[in-house]
VOBAMI-106737 format. One record per residue (C-alpha): residue in three letters; x, y, z. Coordinates in steps of 0.2 Angstrom, whole numbers, plus 5000, padded with zeros to 4 digits. Each point is the difference from the previous one (the first is absolute). Layout:
BEGIN
ALAXYZ;...
end
This chain:
BEGIN
MET485053925059;MET501049975016;ALA500549834994;GLY500850074985;ILE500950135010;MET500649865013;ASN500649894986;GLN501050144992;LYS500850045017;VAL500449825003;ASP500849994983;THR501150155005;PHE500449915016;LEU500649854990;GLN501050114989;VAL500950085014;VAL500449835007;GLU500649944983;ASN501150164998;ASN500849985017;LYS500449814998;ASP501750044992;ALA500450155012;ASP501449985012;GLU498950065015;PRO498649905007;LEU498250054997;GLU499150045016;TYR498349924997;TYR499150085015;THR500350174993;THR499649944982;TYR498349935006;GLN499650165010;ALA500350104984;LEU498949884990;THR498650025013;LEU500250195000;ASP500050014981;VAL498449905000;ILE499150105013;CYS500650174992;GLU499349954983;CYS498449905005;ALA499450115015;LEU500850174997;ALA500250014981;ILE501850055002;LYS501349924989;SER501649965011;LYS501649924995;CYS500549945017;GLN500549834993;GLN501250074988;ASP500750125012;GLN500049935018;LYS500850175006;ASP498450084995;PRO499450145013;LEU498349935001;LEU500649825004;THR501250075013;ALA498750105008;VAL498849865001;ARG501349885007;ASN500550135013;PHE498150025005;LEU499849825002;VAL501549985011;ASN499350135012;ALA498249944998;ILE500249845010;ASN500350035018;PRO499349915016;PHE498750145003;ILE499249994983;VAL500049815001;LEU499150015017;ALA498850134993;LEU499649884985;TYR499749855011;PHE499250085014;PRO499050164994;PHE499150035016;VAL501750035009;GLY500450164989;
end
């Protein structure tokens, strides 16, 4: 069942890329891939239908991106590599 969901989300990704090819502004692929990943995780793991790929200003995508920016810092990396230090 998850393979069908992933195929559907990849088809949406390709449609977003296709729709943007004639636009005057460039497509930011990093954000587009993040939206694809979040759409797959939401539907496969959480059973939530999200439309992050179609609307890259979606509050869910923005919240996850802000979390990830703040999630990686030197102390967390040290704690992951050296769990006995923490």
